[in-house]
N, C-alpha and C positions, 0 to 999 in steps of 0.2 A: 402173830401169836395164835391165830386160828390153826395154823399148820401144826404147831406143837400140840394143841388139843386134839386134833384129828389123829395124829400119830399115837398119842396116849390112849385115845379111845379104841384105836385099832388093836393096840397091844392088850388092853383090858378085854376086848371082845375075844381075842385069840386065847387068852388065859382062861376065860370062863367057858368057852364052847369048843376050843381046839379045832376050829374049822379053818382050813387053808383056803382063803378066798384069793386066788392068784390074780384075778383081774383088779381087785381093789388094792392088793399089795403092789402091783405094777404101777398103778396110778399114783400111789403114795411115794413109791421109790423113785419115780421119774421126776419128782419135783426138785430133786437135788440139782438138776441142770439149771434151774432158775434161782433156787435158794439153797445153797450148800450149807450155810451157817446162819443161825438165827441168834440175834443179839437179844438177850433177856433183860439184863440190868447191869449197869456198871461195867465191869470187865468180865462178866459171865456170858459165855456163848454156849449154844446148844447145837449139836450136830445130829441130824435125824438118822443118818445111816448108822452111826455108832450106837445110838439109842435103840434102833430097831434090831440090830444084830445082837445087842446085849440082852434085850428083853425077850427076843424070839430067836433062840439059837438055831432052830430048824430052818430059819431063813437062809442061812449060809449054804445049805445043801440045794436050795432052789436057785441060787445065783451062782454064776460061774466066776472064775477069778478075774476075767476081763471086766466084768461089770463092777466088781469091787475095786479094781485098779482105776477104772474110769471115774468112780466117785472120788477117789483120792486125788487124781489129776485135776478134776474139775474144782475141788476145794482149794487146791494149791493155786490154781490159775485165778480163781475168784479173789483169794486173799492178795495175790500179787497185783491184780488190777486195782483193788481197793487201796492198797498201800501206795501205788504209784499215783493215784488221784489225790492223795493228801497233799496239802500245801506245805512246802518246806520253809 
């Protein structure tokens, strides 16, 4: 849940000051490798990459298409691993 708060604070900071902090953005963006999806409550999940791209559209110009595809692939792989670990 702290990761959700950090992403929200980063977006708020960007909206208030319009400062591109690429080092901090890279640190937040690279967390998807460990946590691609955050379970909030019940059947509600939160995806940081979609949130950041929605709230900071200028982020898309900083990232190349390979980085965006890597995020999608990592999310799919993570969900497949979680699904296979469920007991049937």
